[in-house]
N, C-alpha and C positions, 0 to 999 in steps of 0.2 A: 454418093461419093464419086460418080462418073463424070469426068470432064468431057462434055460433048464437043467442045471446040477442038480437042485433039483425040477424038475417038478412033482415028485411024492408027494411032500409035499403041503399041502394047504398053501395059501398065504394070508396074511392080510396086506394091504397097509395102513399106517397111514399118513394122509395128514397134512402138516404143514400150518400155516396161509399164509406164503408168496406164497405157491403154489396156494391157492385159490384166492389170489390177482392177481397173474400172469395170471391164467386162471380160472375164476369162474365156468366153466363147467368141471373142472378137475375130479370131482367125477364120471363122466360118462366114463372116459377113461381107466378104469382098467378091462375091459371085465368081465370075470366070477368070479373074485376074490372078497374077502371081503374088503370093504373100511371102515376105521375107522377114525372118527374125534374126537380128544380129547376135553373135555369140555373147557380146557384152550384155545383152538383155537377158539371156539365159543365166548368165553369172549373177546378175542382180536378183533375178527370181530365186535362184538357189540360196542367196544370202538371206532373203526375206522369208522363205518358206517355213523356217523353224523358229522365228522370233515369236514372242508372245504379244503379237499385235493383231489388230483386226484384219490387216492385209494378208496375213499368213495363209488364211484359208483360200483367198482368191489366187494367190501365187501357186498353191498346190493344185488347185483346180485347173489353172492354165497349163501347168507342167504336165498334168495327166492327159489333157486334151492333145497337147503337142506330141506327147509320146504315143498316144493312140493313132494319130495321123501318120507319124513317121514310121512306126512299127519296126520291122526288121530290115528296113531299106539300107542298101549299101551306102558308105560314106559319100561316094561320088554322086549317087542319086540324090542324097540329101542336099548336096550343094547345088545340084541342077534343079531340083524340085520334085517333090513327091505328090502324086495326085491326091486331092482332098475328096474323099468319098462321102456323100451325103446320106445320112440315115433317114428313113429305113429303106429307101429305094436303092441305095448303094450306087447312085449315079456319080460320075466324076465331074467335078466343077471346080476349076482352079487348082493351083499347086502351092505347096508349102516348102520353103527351103530355109537353110540356116546359112547366114553370112559369116564366114570365118574371119578371125582377126588376122590381118596380113601386115607385114612390116616393110614390104617392098612395093610401096605405092608407085604407080607409073607417073602420077602427077604430084606436084608439090602440095603438101598438106596445108590447107588454108588456116587451120586452127591448131592450137597446142593440144597434145594428146593427154594432158594432165587430167582432164575431166572425161567421164564416160560419155556424156552428151557430145563433146567435141570429137571423141574417137569415132562415134557412130556417124556423125556428119562427114568427117574426113573419108570414111569408108564409102559413104554414099556418093560423095563427089567423084571418087575414083571409079565407082561402079557406073555412074552416069556417063563419065568420059569414055569408059570402055565399051559401052553399048548405047549409042546415040539413038537407036531405033526403039528403045524402051524408055518410057517416061518413069523415072524413079520418084515416088511420092512418099515422103516421111509422114507418118500418122502419129501424132503425139498430142497429149493434152497439156503439155508444158508450153505456154505462150512464148517464153523466152527462147526455147529451143527452136520453135517454129520460126521466130524472127532471125535467129542465127543461120538456120538452114536456108532461108530465102536470101539472106545476104550473101551466102556462098553459092547462089545460083540454083538451088534445089527447090522443087515444089514441096510444100508442106501444108498439111491440113489437120484440123481437129477431128476427133472421132464423133460422128453425128448419129450413128445407127440407133442409139436409144434415146435420142432427143426428139420428143413427140411434139414439142412446140418450138418455133424459131424465136419467139419473143415471149417473155414472161407475162406480158399483158394479155396474151391469148389464154392463159390459165383461168378457168372459171372461178368466180367468187363463190359459187354454190348458191347464189341467190339472184334471181332475175327481178330487177327493180323496174316498175312501170310508173311513169309519170301520170299524175292525176288519178282517175278512177279506172280500175281494171274492168269493171262491168260496163263502162261506157263504150268500150271497144267491142263488146260481145253483143251480138244481136239475138242469138238463140243458144240455149244450153239445157241439157238434161241433168237433173239432180236426183239422186236417190240415197237412201241410207243403207249401209252395208258394213257389217262387223263393227258397229258402233261408230262409224265415221260417216260424215256427210260428203258424198263424192259428186263433183261436178264434171260432166262429160262435155268438154269444150272442143268445138271443131278445130282441127289442126291448122286450118287456114288462117286463124286469128293470131298465130304465133309465127313471126318471121325469124325469131332467134332459135338457135339450137337448144334443145331441151334433153335432159337425162333424168333417170329415176332418182328420187330423193333430193331433187333440186327444189328450192323454195321459190315461190312467186309472191311478190309483195307489191302493194301500191301505196300511194300517198293518202288514201282514204281509210286505211285500216284493214284492208283485205290481206290475209296471209294464207297461202296454200302451199302444199307440197305435192310434187309430181309422183303419182303412184304408177301410172302406165302411160306409154307413148305409142300410139299406133299410127297407121297411115291416115286414119280418119279423125281420131280424137286424142286429146290430152286429158287424162283423168287426174283431177286435182282433189286432194283431200282438204277440206276446209278446216283451218286451225284458228282458234279464237285468240287474237293477239293479246287481249287483256289477260287471259289465263297463262299464256306463254310468259308474259312479262312478270307475273306474280308467282311463277313456279320457283320452288326452292330446292336446293340440293345441299344437304349438310349445313343448313342455315345460310347458304349463299344464294342471293337473288341476282339475276342478270341486271346490268346497268344500261344496256341498250338492246336494240332488236337483234343485232347480229349475235350477241351473247345468248339471247333467249333462244334463237334458232339453233345455235351450237349445242345448248343444253338439251334441247329437244332430241337432237341426234344422239347425244351421249347417253340419254336415259332410255332411248327406244330399244326394247328387247329384240327387235327384229333387225337392227342395224349392228353388224358385227365388226365393221371397220369404219372408224371416223378419223378424218384428217382435219386439223385446224391449223390455219396459217394466219399470220398477222404480225404487226409491228411489236417490238418489245413493250410490254406493259398493256397489251390489248386484252389480257385475261385468259390466254390459252391454257396455261398450266393450272391456275387456280380453279378454273371451271372444270377441267378434266379431272383434277384431283378430288374436288368436292363431289362430283358425280360418281367417281369411282368409290369413294368412301361410303356415300349414301347407298349405292347398289350392293356393296359388300357387307356393310355392318347392319343396315336396316333392311334392305331388300333380300339379303342372303343369296343373291344371284351368282356371286363369285366367292371362291374360297380364299383368294389372295390377290394382292396387287403386285405386279412385277414392274418395277421402274428401272429403265435403262436408258442409255444415250451413247452417242459416239464420244470418244475422248481424244484429246490432242495426242500426237505421237509421243511426247515426253511422258505421258501418263499411262501409256498402254502396257508397260511392264508391271502389271499389278502384282505379280507373284513375288516380287522382291520388296514390296512394301510391307511394313508390319501391320498386324491387326487382321480382323475378319474381312470378308469380301465387302460387307456393308460399310465398314470403316474406310476401306480403300476407295470405295466409290463415292463416299460422302462429299468430298470436295467437288466432284463433277456432277453430282445430283443435288447440289445445294439448293437449286430452285424448288425441288420437291419439298425439302425440309423447310425452306422459308415459307412456302405456301401452306404447309400443315400448321406452322406457327400462326400465319395470318388468319387462318380459319378459327383459331381459338384464342385470339388476343383478348377478347372480352370475357373469357371464362374466369371463374373464381380462382382456379389453379391451372393456369395455362400449361405448365410443365407436366402436371399430372394428366391433363386432357390429351396432350400430345403423345405421351407414352401409352395411354389407354388406346388411342386410335391406331398407333403403329402396331400394337399387339392384337387388337380386336380385328382390324382390317388385314392383318398379316401382310404388312407392306414390306417387300423385299427389294433391296437394291442389287441389281445384277450387272456385271461387266459384260459388255457386248461380246468380248472374246469367248466367254464361256457359255453363251446361249446356243451356239451351233450344236445341232444334234439332239437338243432337248425337246420335250413336248410338254406344254403347259395346259392342263385340263382345268376347265371351269375357273379361269384366271382372267383378270383384266390386265393386259400388257400395255403399259404406258411408255411410249418411246419419245423422249425429249430430244430437241436439237436434230430433228430428222433431216434438216437441210444439208447436214454435213455427211450424209450417207450416200453411197452409190446405189444405183438401181439393184445391183447384185446383192448388196448388203441388206437393202430393204426386203428383198425376196427372202433372204436367209432368216430374217427375224419374223416376218409375217407368217411364214410357213411353220413357225413353232407353235402357233395357236391350235390347240386341240379342241375337243368337243366342249361346247358351252363357254368358250372363251371369247373375249372381245379385245380388239387392238385399237389403241388411240395413238395417232401420230401427230406430234406437235412440231412446229418449226417456223422460222422467220427467214424467208428466202432472200432478204436483204442483208443477212448476217451469216455468210458462208465462210468458214475458216479453213476448210479442207483444201489443200493444194489440188489444182487440176479440176475442181468442180466449179460450176457456175449455176445461176438460177435455172437455166434451161436444161442443164445436164444433171442436176441434183436428183437423187433417188426419190425425194419427196414430190417433185414435179412429175417425175415418171410415174410414180404410184398414183397420184391424183388423176392423171390422164388415163391410165390403164383401167382404173376402177370406175370410170364414168359409165353409168348404165348398170353397174352391179346392183342387183336388187337389195343386197344387204350391206351396202356401203354408202357413206355420205361425206360431203366435204363442205367446209365453211371458212371463208376468209373474214376474220374479225377486223372491224374498223374502229378507229379512235384509240386513245390511250387512257383508259379510266384509272390507271394505277395511281396517278396523282397529277395535279396541275403542272408541277415541275417536269415530270416525265413526259407529259403531253407536249409541253413547249419545247423540250429538248429534242424530241422525236421530229418535230416539225421544223426546227430552226438550226439544228447542228448538223 
């Protein structure tokens, strides 16, 4: 976030409300610079902290951190800047101040004060005019607010601290595809049997691509392997039989392409505790995850229950005012889960009876994201749908709910983000996929194609 072209000028970063919601710890991410929070932002946080919405927890976390930094400082010191002490060394790096609302602007206000965004921009224009030696930078995830700020002569930036990739194309697919034959590029390899697996020790020099644990390696000739270890000398690949992968079933469901087969392998692997599946609508993410979850819970007895949750649109977050049980309140937003349970039992003699049996036998519970905080799920499979609409902070809040013997499955389509201020690169799903690269008990797969139907495939490609 450092502007090297104007490094000689002091910088003051002004944080918007949506940045504090996106990352409540954002005030700590600006190194030695001055951090400013407008009073309007504090008022917005105060309004949102008590609502029954997913953002309420983030608002409270941000307020607590601001209070910890400001402490018992005098009002004048708060306006000028309170030192930000870094834990655990307690070293001082940067300052935090609050920008008060003032009605006696020394300069003409460029925008109407009817909107909070405009009020903040007007204050910053006045602040910049009063101190030309300090570069005032507005940090907001609201694109339109950045445009208005720049039109008024201010510097404005997005918040990039938790964006681990600059382009979504950099996100791994979870599978390294090699043209032709994999073995034709290898001159020497050591092979041994260990723990029921055939392991190939391939010299690292034969791979120019970055590799991480539980990444798949496939070629056009039928070789399929999964990375077990990566050292400076070797890449250890476990040999997987492609034919066995393609014919593996979970609750009667068989994969329709190789990517689905590899995803099912990760889902059924008892040593993989976190699986993320991305792909276009209709690529099979939800039905694969649900079939594997039911198989492992009902047949394998590995889990006691299946917890299904997802982010909900702002208008749907006031679950407490809706009639019915929590499951009934969440049913409209977890319809994909219900639809796929039905799809798995379409050919049964009594589909409705089978569906009810599975829901009871697998103990499938629909949970609102708002009420998951603070809970701990033991021996549970936690299925999180529509993960692309979650922030990194929200992803952490959910994944850390997994207790002993639990598994988390994250599903999402990064091309369908509905949450304001989130993009494919700033989504919590992208952040989580990058952070868990190399985690021995984690795996990722991007599903290709749209096997839902011929119509869905054509629509995905042409609309």
